[in-house]
ZAMARGU-4260 file (C-alpha; in steps of 0.2 Angstrom, whole numbers, plus 5000, padded with zeros to 4 digits):
<rodrens>
0) 4823/4979/5331 | 4826/4966/5316 | 4825/4980/5304 | 4838/4989/5311 | 4850/4972/5313
5) 4846/4972/5293 | 4850/4990/5289 | 4866/4992/5300 | 4878/4982/5288 | 4872/4990/5274
10) 4875/5007/5283 | 4893/5002/5288 | 4897/4994/5271 | 4893/5012/5264 | 4900/5023/5276
15) 4917/5010/5274 | 4916/5013/5256 | 4913/5031/5256 | 4930/5035/5267 | 4940/5021/5257
20) 4937/5031/5242 | 4941/5047/5249 | 4957/5040/5256 | 4952/5043/5275 | 4959/5027/5281
25) 4959/5028/5297 | 4940/5028/5298 | 4937/5017/5285 | 4947/5005/5295 | 4936/5005/5309
30) 4920/5000/5298 | 4931/4986/5288 | 4936/4979/5305 | 4917/4977/5310 | 4911/4971/5294
35) 4926/4959/5292 | 4922/4950/5310 | 4906/4949/5304 | 4908/4941/5287 | 4926/4938/5284
40) 4922/4939/5264 | 4937/4942/5251 | 4931/4960/5248 | 4932/4966/5268 | 4947/4957/5271
45) 4956/4966/5256 | 4950/4983/5261 | 4953/4982/5279 | 4972/4975/5277 | 4974/4990/5263
50) 4968/5003/5277 | 4982/4994/5290 | 4995/4995/5278 | 4989/5012/5273 | 4990/5016/5291
55) 5007/5008/5294 | 4997/4997/5306 | 5011/4982/5302 | 5006/4973/5318 | 4986/4971/5315
60) 4990/4969/5297 | 5002/4953/5301 | 4988/4948/5313 | 4974/4949/5299 | 4984/4940/5287
65) 4985/4925/5298 | 4969/4925/5303 | 4963/4925/5284 | 4974/4911/5283 | 4966/4901/5293
70) 4949/4905/5288 | 4953/4902/5271 | 4960/4883/5276 | 4978/4889/5269 | 4974/4896/5253
75) 4989/4898/5244 | 4984/4916/5240 | 4983/4922/5256 | 4998/4912/5261 | 5008/4920/5246
80) 5002/4937/5252 | 5008/4934/5271 | 5025/4928/5264 | 5027/4944/5253 | 5021/4956/5268
85) 5038/4949/5277 | 5048/4951/5262 | 5042/4969/5262 | 5046/4970/5280 | 5064/4963/5277
90) 5060/4947/5287 | 5066/4936/5272 | 5068/4921/5283 | 5050/4922/5288 | 5046/4924/5269
95) 5057/4908/5263 | 5049/4896/5276 | 5031/4901/5271 | 5038/4898/5251 | 5047/4880/5255
100) 5033/4875/5265 | 5021/4879/5250 | 5032/4870/5236 | 5036/4856/5249 | 5018/4850/5254
105) 5010/4854/5238 | 4995/4840/5235 | 4997/4829/5219 | 4983/4837/5213 | 4983/4849/5195
110) 4971/4863/5202 | 4982/4863/5219 | 4998/4864/5207 | 4992/4877/5195 | 4984/4889/5208
115) 5002/4890/5218 | 5010/4893/5200 | 4999/4906/5197 | 4999/4914/5212 | 5019/4914/5212
120) 5018/4921/5194 | 5006/4935/5199 | 5019/4940/5213 | 5033/4940/5199 | 5043/4925/5207
125) 5046/4917/5191 | 5060/4905/5202 | 5046/4898/5214 | 5035/4897/5200 | 5047/4886/5191
130) 5049/4876/5205 | 5031/4874/5208 | 5028/4865/5191 | 5043/4856/5191 | 5038/4847/5207
135) 5022/4847/5200 | 5026/4837/5185 | 5036/4827/5195 | 5020/4820/5205 | 5008/4821/5191
140) 5020/4812/5180 | 5010/4807/5163 | 4993/4811/5171 | 4994/4831/5167 | 5010/4835/5160
145) 5006/4855/5163 | 5015/4860/5146 | 5004/4876/5146 | 5014/4882/5163 | 5028/4877/5156
150) 5026/4887/5141 | 5020/4901/5150 | 5036/4900/5160 | 5048/4898/5146 | 5038/4914/5139
155) 5041/4927/5152 | 5059/4920/5154 | 5063/4922/5134 | 5066/4904/5133 | 5060/4904/5115
160) 5064/4885/5110 | 5058/4877/5126 | 5042/4887/5125 | 5038/4882/5108 | 5044/4862/5112
165) 5032/4864/5126 | 5018/4868/5116 | 5022/4856/5103 | 5023/4841/5116 | 5004/4847/5122
170) 4999/4843/5105 | 5008/4827/5107 | 5001/4822/5123 | 4983/4825/5116 | 4977/4831/5098
175) 4962/4840/5106 | 4974/4854/5111 | 4978/4857/5094 | 4967/4872/5089 | 4971/4879/5109
180) 4991/4878/5103 | 4987/4885/5084 | 4979/4900/5093 | 4991/4903/5107 | 5005/4902/5093
185) 4996/4914/5081 | 4995/4929/5096 | 5015/4926/5098 | 5022/4924/5082 | 5023/4935/5067
190) 5023/4924/5052 | 5029/4938/5041 | 5043/4941/5049 | 5052/4925/5044 | 5070/4929/5051
195) 5063/4931/5069 | 5068/4919/5082 | 5051/4912/5086 | 5046/4910/5068 | 5062/4900/5064
200) 5062/4890/5081 | 5044/4884/5076 | 5048/4881/5058 | 5064/4871/5063 | 5055/4860/5077
205) 5041/4856/5067 | 5052/4849/5051 | 5064/4839/5064 | 5049/4832/5072 | 5038/4828/5055
210) 5055/4819/5047 | 5055/4807/5061 | 5037/4804/5061 | 5032/4807/5043 | 5013/4797/5046
215) 5007/4807/5061 | 4993/4815/5052 | 4990/4829/5068 | 5010/4833/5065 | 5007/4835/5048
220) 4992/4847/5049 | 5003/4858/5061 | 5017/4859/5047 | 5002/4863/5033 | 4995/4876/5045
225) 5012/4883/5048 | 5015/4887/5029 | 4997/4893/5027 | 4999/4906/5041 | 5016/4911/5033
230) 5006/4912/5016 | 5018/4901/5010 | 5004/4891/4999 | 5015/4881/4987 | 5026/4873/5001
235) 5009/4869/5011 | 5004/4860/4995 | 5020/4849/4991 | 5017/4844/5010 | 4998/4839/5008
240) 5002/4829/4993 | 5015/4819/5001 | 5003/4815/5015 | 4989/4811/5002 | 5000/4799/4994
245) 5006/4791/5011 | 4991/4790/5019 | 4980/4788/5004 | 4967/4802/5010 | 4958/4803/4994
250) 4963/4820/4990 | 4952/4827/5003 | 4966/4837/5012 | 4971/4842/4996 | 4954/4849/4992
255) 4952/4859/5007 | 4970/4868/5004 | 4964/4873/4986 | 4950/4882/4993 | 4960/4890/5007
260) 4973/4896/4992 | 4957/4903/4981 | 4952/4913/4997 | 4970/4921/4998 | 4969/4924/4980
265) 4984/4911/4977 | 4976/4905/4961 | 4990/4896/4953 | 4992/4885/4969 | 4975/4882/4970
270) 4973/4876/4952 | 4987/4864/4954 | 4977/4858/4972 | 4961/4855/4961 | 4970/4848/4947
275) 4980/4835/4958 | 4962/4830/4965 | 4955/4828/4947 | 4970/4817/4942 | 4965/4805/4956
280) 4952/4799/4944 | 4934/4801/4942 | 4931/4788/4954 | 4940/4798/4967 | 4926/4805/4979
285) 4930/4823/4977 | 4932/4823/4958 | 4917/4832/4952 | 4918/4845/4967 | 4937/4849/4962
290) 4932/4851/4943 | 4919/4863/4949 | 4931/4872/4961 | 4944/4873/4945 | 4931/4883/4936
295) 4927/4893/4951 | 4945/4898/4952 | 4946/4901/4935 | 4932/4913/4935 | 4938/4922/4949
300) 4956/4924/4943 | 4948/4931/4927 | 4936/4944/4936 | 4950/4950/4948 | 4965/4949/4937
305) 4956/4955/4921 | 4972/4953/4911 | 4973/4933/4905 | 4981/4930/4888 | 4971/4924/4874
310) 4976/4906/4877 | 4973/4907/4896 | 4954/4914/4891 | 4952/4900/4878 | 4958/4886/4888
315) 4946/4894/4903 | 4931/4892/4889 | 4937/4874/4884 | 4935/4868/4903 | 4918/4875/4904
320) 4912/4869/4890 | 4918/4852/4894 | 4912/4851/4910 | 4893/4858/4903 | 4895/4845/4892
325) 4897/4832/4903 | 4885/4837/4915 | 4872/4844/4901 | 4864/4858/4901 | 4850/4858/4915
330) 4846/4867/4930 | 4861/4859/4940 | 4873/4866/4926 | 4865/4882/4924 | 4877/4892/4938
335) 4892/4887/4926 | 4881/4893/4911 | 4879/4910/4918 | 4898/4911/4924 | 4903/4906/4906
340) 4890/4920/4899 | 4899/4932/4909 | 4916/4928/4904 | 4912/4926/4886 | 4902/4944/4885
345) 4914/4955/4897 | 4931/4948/4896 | 4935/4938/4879 | 4924/4948/4867 | 4908/4936/4863
350) 4895/4946/4868 | 4883/4937/4854 | 4889/4921/4858 | 4884/4924/4878 | 4867/4930/4873
355) 4863/4916/4864 | 4870/4904/4877 | 4859/4913/4890 | 4843/4911/4878 | 4845/4893/4877
360) 4848/4893/4895 | 4830/4900/4898 | 4821/4887/4888 | 4829/4874/4901 | 4816/4863/4911
365) 4813/4863/4931 | 4821/4879/4931 | 4815/4891/4947 | 4808/4908/4945 | 4823/4916/4953
370) 4835/4905/4942 | 4824/4912/4927 | 4827/4930/4934 | 4845/4928/4936 | 4847/4922/4918
375) 4837/4938/4914 | 4848/4950/4923 | 4863/4942/4915 | 4854/4946/4898 | 4852/4963/4901
380) 4869/4967/4907 | 4876/4959/4891 | 4864/4967/4880 | 4868/4985/4888 | 4888/4978/4884
385) 4880/4973/4866 | 4873/4992/4862 | 4855/4986/4864 | 4851/4997/4879 | 4832/4995/4877
390) 4834/4976/4875 | 4842/4975/4892 | 4829/4988/4898 | 4813/4973/4895 | 4824/4961/4903
395) 4826/4972/4920 | 4807/4977/4920 | 4802/4958/4921 | 4812/4956/4935 | 4806/4971/4943
400) 4789/4965/4940 | 4793/4948/4946 | 4803/4951/4962 | 4797/4969/4966 | 4801/4966/4985
405) 4817/4955/4983 | 4834/4961/4982 | 4836/4956/4963 | 4820/4966/4960 | 4828/4981/4967
410) 4844/4978/4958 | 4833/4976/4942 | 4825/4993/4944 | 4842/5003/4947 | 4849/4996/4932
415) 4833/5000/4923 | 4835/5018/4929 | 4852/5019/4924 | 4846/5014/4907 | 4836/5030/4907
420) 4851/5042/4912 | 4862/5033/4899 | 4848/5040/4885 | 4848/5056/4893 | 4831/5054/4902
425) 4837/5062/4917 | 4822/5067/4926 | 4813/5050/4926 | 4828/5039/4929 | 4829/5053/4944
430) 4811/5047/4950 | 4816/5030/4951 | 4831/5032/4959 | 4821/5043/4973 | 4811/5027/4976
435) 4827/5015/4978 | 4836/5027/4989 | 4824/5021/5003 | 4818/5003/5010 | 4830/4992/4997
440) 4847/4984/5002 | 4861/4995/5007 | 4872/4991/4992 | 4858/4996/4980 | 4853/5011/4991
445) 4870/5017/4990 | 4871/5014/4972 | 4854/5025/4969 | 4861/5039/4979 | 4877/5040/4970
450) 4869/5042/4954 | 4854/5053/4961 | 4869/5066/4967 | 4877/5064/4949 | 4862/5070/4941
455) 4856/5082/4955 | 4873/5090/4957 | 4878/5090/4936 | 4861/5091/4927 | 4857/5109/4919
460) 4871/5118/4926 | 4876/5123/4907 | 4861/5131/4896 | 4860/5117/4883 | 4863/5100/4896
465) 4876/5094/4883 | 4889/5092/4898 | 4878/5079/4905 | 4872/5072/4889 | 4890/5068/4884
470) 4894/5063/4903 | 4880/5049/4902 | 4885/5043/4883 | 4903/5042/4889 | 4897/5033/4904
475) 4888/5020/4893 | 4902/5017/4881 | 4914/5013/4896 | 4901/4999/4901 | 4902/4992/4883
480) 4922/4993/4885 | 4922/5006/4871 | 4935/5016/4882 | 4944/5027/4867 | 4926/5033/4862
485) 4923/5037/4880 | 4938/5046/4884 | 4934/5058/4868 | 4918/5062/4875 | 4927/5067/4893
490) 4940/5076/4886 | 4927/5086/4875 | 4919/5091/4891 | 4935/5097/4898 | 4939/5106/4883
495) 4920/5116/4880 | 4917/5117/4901 | 4933/5119/4909 | 4924/5123/4925 | 4911/5111/4925
500) 4908/5102/4941 | 4908/5086/4931 | 4929/5086/4934 | 4930/5073/4948 | 4917/5062/4940
505) 4926/5062/4924 | 4941/5055/4934 | 4932/5043/4942 | 4926/5035/4928 | 4942/5036/4918
510) 4949/5026/4932 | 4935/5014/4932 | 4939/5010/4914 | 4956/5006/4918 | 4951/4995/4931
515) 4940/4986/4919 | 4955/4983/4909 | 4966/4977/4923 | 4977/4991/4921 | 4980/4994/4941
520) 4993/5009/4939 | 4982/5020/4928 | 4967/5018/4938 | 4977/5022/4953 | 4984/5036/4944
525) 4968/5046/4940 | 4961/5043/4958 | 4977/5052/4965 | 4973/5064/4952 | 4955/5067/4959
530) 4964/5069/4977 | 4975/5080/4971 | 4962/5092/4963 | 4947/5088/4973 | 4953/5081/4987
535) 4939/5092/5000 | 4924/5089/4986 | 4911/5074/4987 | 4919/5061/4979 | 4935/5061/4989
540) 4929/5048/5001 | 4924/5038/4985 | 4943/5038/4979 | 4950/5032/4994 | 4937/5019/4995
545) 4940/5013/4977 | 4959/5014/4979 | 4957/5004/4995 | 4948/4991/4984 | 4961/4989/4972
550) 4976/4987/4984 | 4965/4974/4994 | 4955/4964/4980 | 4968/4966/4965 | 4985/4971/4970
555) 4985/4962/4987 | 4993/4976/4995 | 4983/4974/5011 | 4996/4988/5021 | 4990/5001/5008
560) 4973/4995/5008 | 4972/4998/5025 | 4981/5017/5024 | 4965/5020/5012 | 4952/5015/5023
565) 4959/5023/5038 | 4960/5039/5027 | 4940/5038/5026 | 4938/5033/5044 | 4948/5050/5050
570) 4944/5062/5036 | 4926/5058/5030 | 4918/5054/5045 | 4900/5055/5036 | 4905/5043/5021
575) 4892/5031/5015 | 4907/5020/5017 | 4914/5023/5033 | 4905/5006/5040 | 4912/4995/5026
580) 4929/5003/5027 | 4929/5001/5046 | 4925/4982/5044 | 4938/4982/5031 | 4950/4990/5040
585) 4948/4978/5056 | 4948/4963/5045 | 4964/4966/5038 | 4973/4970/5053 | 4966/4954/5060
590) 4953/4962/5074 | 4942/4949/5079 | 4931/4954/5096 | 4938/4968/5103 | 4933/4985/5098
595) 4943/4995/5086 | 4953/5004/5100 | 4967/5013/5088 | 4953/5021/5078
</rodrens>
């Protein structure tokens, strides 16, 4: 007996669902009626009601709605459904009576007001929704001003100014809502469309409010946020400096803005921000952080632009040397010493000076083993540049031995394999690369795979191996910044071996040479030539990825960068760059949590 009682509801529910899904509403209605009478839950009510409507059983549908209103103790959702039912049946007076009663009898409770507002809004009853929140604001007064709901209503009715005023009023009501309001405004305003109604209205409202309340820090933060979203960093800096002086904020917000400018590649404004903080004096709390940030900005600007004038370069070197002299040469200043060595060697044609600087750094006390390894890696890189590849090899082997299973050791092993490739020891280089292709970091593994493929695909295609030897020699010359000699060797290969498979590799290397000199247009031209003549070959995806990097990181043209990454995602699905291209595409497009639906 008890088994039958427990089994029956499950059977009724299954049969009801079966008939409902198959469109047999007459049979489904019988089962949902039984289920609803036994347990008047929302699911059974909704299904039973839909079956009655499908069968045009208006009398019982009305009865059911009234019954559900009673069961739910007058829940507004079901009252609105009943009113909508009368409206659909052309019984407007009955519907209006319910609507009026709901608004007139609403309790001074934020949850009740918002629930009724949402119920009206879901049915497209904007006028009733507005009546609800208007009365609600009158009832609640300042205890809960319903700014979100008013802003949502004004947004739906295209009243942009009132919508933005409500959002800003919400921040005035409580600063705790600032982040939420910023997130909402970021979604509804295109900050690149500076002539749009939303953009100009927000700008006008913010400036008017800050003029009347110049000491309001939260409002000032919103103004700065607005200019940051607009990528107008110089104006944001003027705003922050004015607030810093007025409120004696000790440069904290100006410093934070400088960091944001660096992240957005506006190095000029970043330097101005850090200079402002430094000029507050050595006793200011952020003086030394600003000094280091200034140097780091210089470093990033050099490796990004790669075309600083001699005057700018000398000024940068002096700033590094001055700071290192003040701190002293020790383990704390080591990052600055390594950066200065890199600048001197790779961008200021002072490789010998850089080597001396690093050799002295190796003698510093209290260095950790990993710090010593970082110095040796940089020494190896600079010795390659300086022309002493076997001295570089010794440093790489030391790091490899000391950190065999660490990322820095794997990087050293790869760079050492590359030394043997430069010297024409292709078989030995290949054996080392085969080890690195597995069990290493993704970056090193990809580099190893690419160099291994280069050797495999091109070594031995001509009888005396000359083409590959010349290519490796030219590759080393590029690393040493001897571009004229490298290009002469590349051109010799093309002349003597016109059908050699190294044609696309040569174009990639010529592009790399242009990139090292900051000649971005020429670098892109070589990549375009590769895609024109070798668009279906193995390096085509590399060319698209490099183009994307140039547009993203050096020319700051995110739209063109996205186009390049998109090419990889659509046309080269097996590429080693697919994962990174998808990640960068989504970042540039502004994706956060949602999956990449467009792709």
